C-alpha positions in Angstrom: 62.5 -89.4 94.6 60.1 -86.6 96.2 56.6 -87.9 97.1 53.8 -85.5 96.8 50.3 -85.9 98.6 47.2 -84.1 97.4 47.3 -80.4 97.7 51.1 -80.3 98.3 53.6 -78.5 96.1 57.1 -78.3 95.5 59.6 -76.1 93.5 61.3 -77.9 90.5 64.6 -76.0 91.0 64.6 -77.7 94.6 64.7 -81.1 92.8 67.3 -80.6 90.1 69.5 -78.3 88.4 68.1 -79.4 84.9 64.5 -78.5 84.8 64.1 -76.3 81.8 62.8 -79.2 80.0 60.7 -81.7 81.8 58.5 -84.7 81.0 55.3 -85.4 83.0 53.8 -88.8 82.9 50.3 -89.8 83.8 49.9 -93.5 84.4 47.1 -95.9 85.4 46.4 -99.7 85.3 43.2 -101.4 84.5 41.9 -104.7 86.2 40.6 -105.9 83.0 43.7 -104.9 80.8 41.4 -102.9 78.5 40.9 -99.5 80.3 42.6 -96.5 79.0 42.6 -92.6 79.1 44.0 -89.5 77.2 46.1 -86.7 78.5 45.4 -83.1 77.9 47.1 -79.9 78.7 45.7 -76.3 79.2 47.7 -73.2 79.6 46.0 -70.5 81.7 46.7 -66.9 82.3 46.5 -64.9 85.5 42.7 -65.1 85.3 42.8 -68.9 85.2 41.5 -69.0 81.7 43.1 -70.0 78.2 44.0 -67.0 76.1 42.4 -68.8 73.1 41.5 -72.1 72.1 45.1 -72.7 70.8 46.2 -73.1 74.5 44.3 -76.5 74.7 46.5 -79.5 73.9 44.9 -82.9 73.5 44.8 -85.8 71.0 43.5 -83.5 68.2 46.0 -80.8 68.8 49.2 -82.5 70.3 52.0 -80.0 69.8 52.6 -76.4 70.3 54.0 -74.3 67.5 56.4 -72.7 70.0 57.6 -76.2 71.2 56.4 -75.5 74.9 54.1 -78.5 74.9 54.2 -81.9 73.1 52.1 -84.9 73.8 54.5 -88.0 73.2 51.8 -90.7 73.4 51.6 -94.0 75.6 54.1 -96.5 76.6 52.9 -99.8 78.4 53.8 -100.1 82.0 52.6 -103.4 83.8 48.9 -103.7 83.3 48.1 -100.4 81.9 49.9 -97.4 80.2 52.0 -94.2 80.8 50.9 -91.2 78.7 53.8 -88.8 78.5 54.0 -85.0 77.9 57.1 -82.8 77.0 57.3 -79.3 78.3 60.0 -76.8 77.4 59.5 -74.4 80.3 61.8 -71.7 78.8 59.4 -71.5 75.8 56.2 -71.0 77.8 54.9 -67.6 77.0 55.4 -65.1 79.9 51.5 -64.4 80.3 50.9 -67.9 81.1 50.7 -68.4 84.9 49.5 -72.1 85.2 49.6 -75.2 83.2 47.0 -77.7 84.1 47.7 -81.5 83.1 44.7 -83.7 82.9 43.2 -86.8 81.5 39.8 -87.9 80.2 38.1 -91.3 79.4 35.4 -91.9 76.9 32.3 -94.1 75.9 30.8 -93.7 79.4 34.0 -95.1 81.4 35.1 -93.5 84.5 38.4 -93.2 86.4 37.0 -95.2 89.1 37.5 -98.2 86.9 41.1 -97.7 86.8 43.8 -98.5 89.5 47.2 -96.9 90.4 46.7 -93.5 89.1 50.0 -91.8 89.3 51.8 -88.4 88.2 55.7 -88.4 87.8 57.8 -85.6 86.6 61.2 -86.2 85.0 64.0 -83.8 84.1 65.6 -83.3 80.8 67.9 -86.5 81.4 65.0 -88.7 82.1 65.8 -89.0 85.8 62.3 -89.1 87.8 62.3 -86.3 90.4 58.9 -86.6 92.1 55.7 -88.8 92.1 52.1 -88.2 93.1 50.0 -91.4 93.8 46.2 -90.9 93.6 43.7 -92.8 95.6 39.9 -93.2 94.8 38.9 -90.9 91.9 35.0 -91.8 92.2 32.9 -91.9 89.0 34.4 -89.1 87.1 35.3 -89.2 83.3 38.0 -86.3 83.4 40.6 -85.8 86.0 43.1 -83.1 86.7 46.3 -84.8 88.0 48.5 -81.7 88.7 49.4 -78.3 87.7 52.7 -76.4 87.0 52.5 -72.8 88.0 54.9 -69.8 88.4 56.0 -68.4 91.6 58.7 -65.9 92.3 60.4 -66.6 88.8 60.5 -70.4 89.3 58.2 -73.2 88.3 56.4 -75.3 90.9 54.2 -78.3 90.7 51.1 -78.7 92.7 49.3 -82.2 93.2 45.6 -81.4 92.5 43.7 -84.6 92.0 40.3 -83.1 91.2 37.7 -84.9 88.8 34.9 -83.7 86.6 32.0 -85.7 85.7 31.3 -83.5 82.5 34.2 -85.4 80.6 37.0 -83.5 78.5 34.7 -81.1 77.1 33.4 -80.0 80.3 36.8 -79.5 81.7 37.8 -77.6 78.9 34.8 -75.2 78.8 35.4 -74.5 82.6 38.8 -73.1 81.6 37.5 -70.9 78.6 37.7 -73.2 75.9 35.0 -72.9 73.3 34.2 -76.6 72.3 32.7 -77.6 69.2 31.3 -81.4 69.7 28.5 -81.1 67.2 29.3 -83.7 64.5 26.6 -82.7 62.2 27.8 -79.2 62.2 31.2 -80.3 61.2 30.0 -82.4 58.4 28.1 -79.4 57.0 31.2 -77.3 57.3 33.5 -79.9 55.6 31.0 -80.4 52.9 30.7 -76.8 52.0 34.5 -76.5 52.0 35.7 -75.9 48.3 37.7 -78.8 46.7 37.5 -81.1 49.6 35.7 -84.4 49.5 33.2 -85.1 52.4 33.9 -87.7 54.9 31.7 -89.7 57.3 30.9 -88.0 60.6 33.6 -88.8 63.1 32.2 -90.1 66.3 34.1 -89.9 69.4 36.8 -92.7 69.6 35.7 -94.2 66.2 37.7 -94.9 63.1 35.8 -94.5 60.0 37.1 -95.2 56.5 38.0 -92.0 54.8 36.4 -91.2 51.4 38.7 -90.6 48.5 39.8 -87.0 48.4 42.1 -84.8 46.4 45.8 -84.7 47.7 46.4 -81.9 50.4 49.4 -80.3 51.6 48.7 -80.4 55.3 46.0 -82.1 57.6 42.7 -80.6 57.7 42.1 -77.6 59.9 39.9 -77.3 63.0 36.3 -77.6 62.4 34.8 -74.4 61.7 31.5 -73.2 63.2 28.8 -72.2 60.5 28.0 -68.4 61.0 25.4 -66.7 58.6 27.1 -63.9 56.6 25.9 -60.4 57.3 23.7 -59.0 54.8 24.1 -55.4 53.2 21.1 -52.9 52.9 19.2 -54.2 50.0 19.5 -57.7 50.4 23.0 -58.4 49.2 25.3 -60.5 51.2 28.3 -58.7 52.6 31.8 -60.6 52.8 32.3 -62.0 56.2 35.6 -63.0 57.9 36.0 -66.6 58.3 34.6 -68.0 61.6 37.0 -68.9 64.3 38.2 -72.3 64.6 36.8 -74.2 67.5 38.3 -77.3 68.9 36.3 -80.7 68.8 37.2 -83.0 71.8 35.6 -85.8 69.8 38.5 -87.7 68.1 38.9 -87.2 64.3 41.5 -88.8 62.4 43.3 -86.9 59.4 44.8 -89.0 56.8 46.7 -88.0 53.8 44.7 -89.2 50.6 46.2 -92.3 48.9 46.3 -91.3 45.3 47.1 -94.2 43.0 49.3 -93.2 40.1 49.8 -95.0 36.9 53.3 -95.8 36.2 55.0 -94.6 33.0 57.5 -97.4 32.8 57.2 -99.8 29.8 57.2 -102.9 32.2 57.9 -103.9 35.8 61.6 -104.5 35.0 62.0 -100.7 35.0 63.1 -99.3 38.5 62.0 -95.9 39.8 64.8 -93.6 40.5 65.3 -93.1 44.3 66.8 -90.4 46.3 68.5 -92.8 48.6 70.0 -95.8 46.6 71.0 -98.9 48.4 72.4 -101.0 45.6 76.0 -99.8 46.2 76.2 -100.8 50.0 78.9 -103.5 50.3 79.8 -103.6 53.9 78.1 -103.2 57.3 80.2 -99.8 57.7 78.8 -98.7 54.5 75.2 -99.3 55.8 75.6 -97.7 59.1 77.2 -94.6 57.6 74.4 -94.4 54.9 71.5 -95.2 57.3 72.8 -92.4 59.8 73.2 -89.7 57.2 69.6 -90.5 55.4 67.9 -90.6 58.9 69.5 -87.4 60.2 69.0 -85.5 57.2 65.3 -86.2 57.0 64.8 -85.4 60.5 66.3 -82.0 59.8 64.2 -81.3 56.7 61.0 -82.4 58.4 60.6 -80.8 61.7 57.3 -82.8 62.9 59.4 -86.2 62.0 62.7 -85.0 64.0 60.6 -83.8 67.0 58.8 -87.2 67.2 62.0 -89.0 67.5 63.9 -86.6 69.9 61.0 -85.1 72.1 60.9 -88.1 74.4 64.6 -87.9 74.9 64.2 -84.2 76.2 65.0 -82.3 73.2 63.1 -79.1 72.9 61.3 -78.0 69.8 63.8 -75.6 67.8 66.1 -75.3 65.0 67.7 -78.8 64.5 70.9 -79.4 62.7 72.5 -82.9 62.4 75.9 -83.9 61.6 78.0 -87.2 60.5 81.4 -88.4 61.2 82.3 -85.9 63.7 85.6 -86.0 65.2 85.8 -85.5 69.0 88.9 -85.6 71.3 89.1 -88.7 73.9 92.3 -89.5 75.5 95.1 -90.3 73.1 92.9 -90.9 69.9 89.7 -89.0 68.7 86.3 -90.7 68.6 84.1 -90.6 65.6 80.5 -91.1 66.6 78.3 -92.0 63.7 76.2 -88.6 64.0 75.2 -85.6 66.1 72.0 -83.9 66.7 72.0 -80.2 67.9 68.8 -78.5 68.8 69.0 -74.7 69.2 66.1 -73.1 71.3 66.2 -69.5 72.8 69.9 -69.2 72.4 70.4 -72.7 74.4 71.8 -75.8 72.7 70.7 -79.5 73.2 73.2 -81.9 71.8 73.2 -85.7 71.4 75.7 -88.0 70.1 74.5 -90.9 67.8 76.0 -94.5 67.6 74.3 -96.6 64.9 74.2 -100.4 64.0 72.7 -102.3 61.3 71.8 -105.8 60.4 72.5 -108.1 63.5 75.3 -106.0 64.7 75.2 -105.5 68.5 76.1 -102.2 70.1 79.6 -102.3 71.7 79.7 -101.2 75.4 83.1 -99.7 75.1 82.0 -97.5 72.3 78.9 -96.3 74.3 80.8 -95.8 77.4 83.4 -93.6 75.5 80.6 -91.5 74.2 78.8 -91.2 77.4 82.2 -89.8 78.7 82.6 -87.4 76.1 79.2 -86.2 76.2 79.4 -85.5 80.0 82.9 -83.8 79.7 81.5 -81.5 76.8 78.1 -80.8 78.5 76.0 -82.6 76.0 72.6 -83.9 77.0 72.2 -87.5 75.6 73.8 -90.4 73.9 71.2 -92.2 71.4 71.9 -95.6 70.3 70.1 -96.9 67.0 70.0 -100.3 66.0 67.7 -103.2 65.1 67.2 -104.3 68.7 64.5 -103.3 70.9 64.9 -101.8 74.3 63.2 -103.4 77.2 62.3 -101.9 80.8 64.8 -102.9 83.1 67.1 -104.9 80.5 69.5 -102.5 79.0 71.0 -103.2 75.7 74.4 -102.0 76.9 76.0 -101.7 80.5 77.6 -98.4 81.0 79.1 -96.6 84.1 77.5 -93.3 85.1 79.8 -91.1 87.4 77.1 -90.0 89.8 79.6 -87.2 91.2 79.3 -85.2 88.0 76.8 -82.6 88.3 75.9 -82.6 84.6 73.8 -85.7 83.6 73.9 -87.4 80.3 70.9 -89.5 79.3 71.4 -92.7 77.5 68.6 -93.5 75.1 68.0 -96.3 72.5 65.8 -96.1 69.2 65.1 -99.1 67.1 64.8 -98.9 63.4 61.4 -100.3 63.8 60.5 -97.3 65.8 61.9 -95.0 63.1 59.7 -96.8 60.4 56.6 -96.6 62.7 56.8 -92.7 63.2 57.3 -92.3 59.6 54.3 -94.5 58.8 52.2 -92.6 61.4 53.0 -89.4 59.7 52.8 -90.0 56.1 49.6 -92.5 56.2 47.6 -91.4 59.0 48.4 -87.8 60.6 49.8 -86.0 57.7 52.9 -83.7 57.2 53.5 -80.3 56.3 53.6 -80.3 52.4 53.7 -82.7 49.5 57.6 -82.4 49.4 57.9 -83.7 52.9 55.5 -86.6 52.2 57.7 -87.7 49.3 60.7 -87.3 51.3 59.3 -89.7 54.1 58.2 -92.0 51.3 61.9 -92.3 50.2 62.9 -92.8 53.7 60.5 -95.7 54.2 61.5 -97.2 50.9 65.3 -97.1 51.9 64.6 -98.7 55.5 62.4 -101.5 54.0 64.9 -102.3 51.4 66.5 -105.7 52.0 70.0 -104.2 51.6 69.8 -101.4 54.1 70.2 -103.6 57.2 67.6 -101.6 58.9 64.7 -104.1 59.4 64.2 -104.1 62.9 64.4 -107.2 65.3 65.4 -110.0 63.3 67.0 -112.8 65.3 65.6 -114.9 68.4 69.2 -115.4 69.6 71.5 -118.2 70.2 69.4 -119.8 72.8 66.3 -120.3 70.6 67.5 -123.6 69.1 68.4 -125.2 72.4 65.4 -124.1 74.3 63.3 -125.4 71.7 65.0 -128.5 71.6 65.1 -128.9 75.6 61.2 -128.4 75.5 60.8 -131.0 72.8 62.9 -133.5 74.9 61.5 -132.2 78.3 65.2 -131.5 79.6 64.6 -127.7 80.0 64.7 -127.0 83.6 63.3 -124.0 85.6 66.2 -121.4 86.3 67.9 -122.0 82.7 69.2 -118.8 81.6 68.6 -119.6 78.1 64.8 -119.6 78.8 65.1 -115.9 80.1 67.0 -115.0 77.1 64.2 -116.4 74.9 61.6 -114.5 76.9 63.4 -111.2 76.5 63.5 -111.9 72.6 59.8 -112.8 72.6 59.1 -109.4 74.4 61.1 -107.5 71.8 59.4 -109.3 69.0 56.0 -108.6 70.4 56.9 -104.9 70.8 58.0 -104.5 67.1 54.7 -106.4 66.0 52.9 -103.8 67.8 54.9 -100.9 66.2 54.3 -102.2 62.8 50.6 -103.0 63.1 50.2 -99.6 64.8 51.9 -97.9 61.9 49.8 -99.5 59.4 46.4 -99.0 61.3 47.3 -95.5 62.3 46.1 -96.7 65.9 47.7 -97.2 69.2 48.8 -100.9 69.5 50.5 -101.5 72.9 51.6 -104.9 74.5 49.8 -105.8 77.6 51.8 -106.7 80.7 49.8 -108.6 83.4 51.6 -107.2 86.4 51.2 -104.8 89.1 52.6 -101.4 88.7 55.9 -101.2 90.4 56.6 -104.9 89.9 60.3 -105.6 89.0 60.6 -106.1 85.2 63.3 -108.7 85.9 61.1 -110.7 88.4 58.4 -110.9 85.9 60.5 -112.2 83.0 62.1 -114.7 85.4 58.5 -115.9 86.1 57.7 -116.0 82.3 60.8 -118.0 81.9 59.6 -120.5 84.4 56.4 -120.9 82.8 58.1 -121.5 79.6 60.0 -124.5 81.0 56.8 -125.9 82.6 54.4 -125.3 79.7 56.5 -125.0 76.6 54.3 -121.9 75.7 55.2 -118.2 74.9 52.2 -115.8 75.5 51.5 -112.3 74.7 48.6 -109.9 74.5 48.0 -106.7 72.2 45.6 -104.0 73.2 44.5 -102.3 69.9 42.6 -99.1 69.9 39.0 -99.5 69.0 38.7 -103.1 69.0 36.3 -105.1 71.3 38.8 -106.9 73.2 42.6 -107.9 73.6 44.3 -109.8 70.9 46.2 -112.9 72.4 49.3 -114.6 70.8 50.4 -118.0 72.0 53.4 -119.7 70.5 53.2 -123.5 71.6 57.0 -124.8 71.2 55.6 -128.3 71.8 53.4 -128.5 69.1 54.8 -126.1 66.8 51.5 -124.0 66.4 50.7 -120.4 66.8 47.5 -119.3 68.0 46.1 -115.7 67.6 42.6 -115.1 69.4 40.3 -112.7 70.8 37.6 -112.7 73.4 34.7 -110.2 73.5 31.5 -109.8 75.3 28.3 -111.0 73.7 25.8 -108.1 73.1 22.9 -107.6 75.4 20.3 -107.0 73.0 18.5 -109.7 71.2 17.7 -113.3 71.6 20.8 -115.9 71.8 20.2 -117.3 68.4 20.0 -113.7 67.0 23.3 -112.8 68.5 24.7 -116.0 67.0 23.6 -115.5 63.5 24.6 -111.7 63.7 28.2 -112.9 64.6 28.3 -115.4 61.7 27.3 -112.6 59.4 29.9 -110.3 60.7 32.5 -112.9 59.9 31.5 -113.3 56.3 35.0 -112.7 55.0 36.8 -114.7 57.7 38.7 -117.7 56.9 36.7 -121.1 57.0 39.1 -122.7 59.6 38.6 -120.0 62.1 37.4 -121.5 65.5 34.6 -120.0 67.5 33.8 -120.9 71.0 30.9 -119.6 73.1 31.7 -118.4 76.6 29.1 -119.6 79.1 28.5 -118.3 82.4 29.8 -120.5 85.1 31.4 -123.0 82.8 35.0 -123.4 81.6 34.0 -124.2 78.0 30.9 -124.0 75.7 30.0 -125.0 72.2 32.6 -124.5 69.6 33.2 -125.3 65.9 34.8 -124.0 62.9 33.4 -121.3 61.0 32.9 -123.6 57.9 30.7 -125.9 60.0 28.7 -123.2 61.7 27.7 -120.8 58.8 24.8 -123.1 57.9 24.1 -123.9 61.6 24.8 -120.9 63.8 22.3 -122.5 66.4 25.2 -125.1 67.2 26.8 -122.2 69.2 24.1 -122.2 71.8 24.3 -124.0 75.0 22.0 -126.9 75.2 21.2 -126.2 78.8 20.1 -122.8 78.0 22.8 -121.2 80.3 23.4 -117.4 79.6 26.3 -116.6 77.0 28.7 -114.1 78.3 30.8 -113.6 75.1 32.7 -115.5 72.3 36.3 -116.5 71.7 37.5 -116.4 68.0 41.0 -118.1 67.2 43.2 -118.8 64.2 45.9 -121.5 64.4 48.9 -121.9 61.9 52.2 -123.5 61.7 55.2 -121.9 63.6 58.3 -121.1 62.1 61.3 -122.9 63.4 64.5 -121.0 62.6 65.6 -118.1 64.7 65.9 -115.5 62.2 63.8 -113.4 60.0 63.7 -115.6 56.9 60.5 -116.7 55.0 60.3 -119.7 57.1 61.6 -118.2 60.4 59.8 -118.0 63.6 59.8 -114.1 63.4 58.0 -113.8 60.1 55.6 -116.4 61.1 54.5 -114.5 64.3 54.2 -111.2 62.4 52.3 -112.6 59.6 49.9 -114.5 62.0 49.1 -111.4 64.0 48.5 -109.3 60.6 46.5 -111.9 59.1 44.2 -112.3 62.1 43.7 -108.7 62.5 42.8 -108.1 58.7 40.7 -111.1 58.4 38.8 -111.3 61.8 39.5 -108.4 64.2 38.9 -105.5 61.6 35.4 -106.7 60.9 34.4 -106.9 64.6 32.4 -103.9 66.0 33.2 -102.3 69.2 30.4 -103.1 71.6 28.7 -100.2 73.4 29.2 -99.9 76.9 27.0 -102.2 78.8 23.9 -100.6 80.5 23.4 -101.4 84.3 20.5 -103.9 85.0 17.3 -102.8 86.5 18.4 -104.1 89.9 21.7 -102.2 89.6 20.0 -98.9 88.7 17.6 -99.4 91.6 20.5 -100.2 94.2 22.2 -96.8 92.7 18.9 -95.0 93.6 
């Protein structure tokens, strides 16, 4: 892999023959496990300025209409995140000379608080070609990692490493973007718009509850700046053209209104007619064929949904067609992949073969190997496997042989049914789709996937090692190095990733698993360490980082006691007396379960006062340390019985973990305010000059 240093550059064509489409990833880690940033892209002309505000891509404007840019979102990597951007360089307009790739932080945070800043670039097959590791960034809130630029008809990448202390708005303004970050002006513009119900002002990085509104066909447009209409002679007002749209760097969530409809059925036994019926499915083969056809057809009809599922695999944005049960020659007998996805862009074709499994059926290595060979021979770009299993970094679901001598490289990608449902949830419930017909079509897809007979329910089995490991922990015969413990750890990681997808889809927020390991750490070594911990302590542990929450949600499954613990720690507010803080906390937990455990975190001590919410409601002062020690924060915990069986039944382990996380978030975390950034003490301010 090519290593860049600050200020250096390299031509992409010198690194690979397949650089028409590339994926740039920006990564970082956080010492606290809670720091994060957001990527942004600016397309610049020869003068170093955007042609218009539409050339600015960020969280409120993530996709280019021509498919040249698409922000793909975050994936967890160690104790941090990797934010990915897909570029179709063949679709970039000719007048664009440079593409700036940057990231920004919010709420007073700086890049100096993050570690291991890294830019990587991968080709269309997903193979990483270069990396740029960034050292000290200083106290800046926006940072340019690198830039793509044209030189002699080819594209090159330059490692920039330049910071801005004025945040995303300042960075964008320097490149010619007319930023509108006046929330009050936004509210006035929205309130004056005809037939649109007003919403609360959307402050940066907050998630206000949207007011009920009439159904709309597409997400709300960018905020318009109020401009007085010109007046004709004599005092009449002349018709004025609509003011130009101006991007807002403050995050604003656009949701499709949820309009309750009264059913016309006589009683609950009447079943609503469905576009994708499931009652006739009798065999796994029927389920695989139907699921593939349903999904691929919806991807074709709803472009933004199809792009979400394929952009991360290197597919360009273009005209998509999908096919099922295609016969392809292979040796003595033809092969029939479950599906084919083909995208046409500027006369070029991108093709992927699809292999689908439903229920608990595992992918077959020989089948996948055959499709990889066919794809390589026919010049296809990818093979996509689709099943209820969840792929893990460094732990492939199937082992295939890749002929490195072939010039044409084929990417092997995996998609879980849980990821498909997550992306549908995000579009239909939170981000919006193109029109009402698309919304209805996605609803029908979700109904199909969630039906008990579809076989598309996501990860649903902890594996054959689950029962022996539980028994070995119970009778203390499970030894370190036992491969069955490693299998359980991998299943646990898959389960947690699925819980994140489901919760994130419901909330419309990023929910990512936290991995407490250094960047570059071997995933296999990390899982072996966790397996040894399981053998010694009998516990499975995980952490979830949920956007706009005051801390990390921790999940612990104690296989010795059969108990699940969900908890969250957060800092105590600085303002107010200790008793005032305790009373405020109890008031915020008015709707929380009475058996919620509350523990005070005390400076310099391992444990502080604690009790259940039921006992503390009449006596909040019991949370105060008797020695008057400073309170640093609080820990809230809920306990419940753990399911024992390995499957997804009502009494199974998987269902119990999913229910515990959802209950804890809904009854506890959702009512917690995100604390404001801590102010420096007078001594710290004096030291800073």
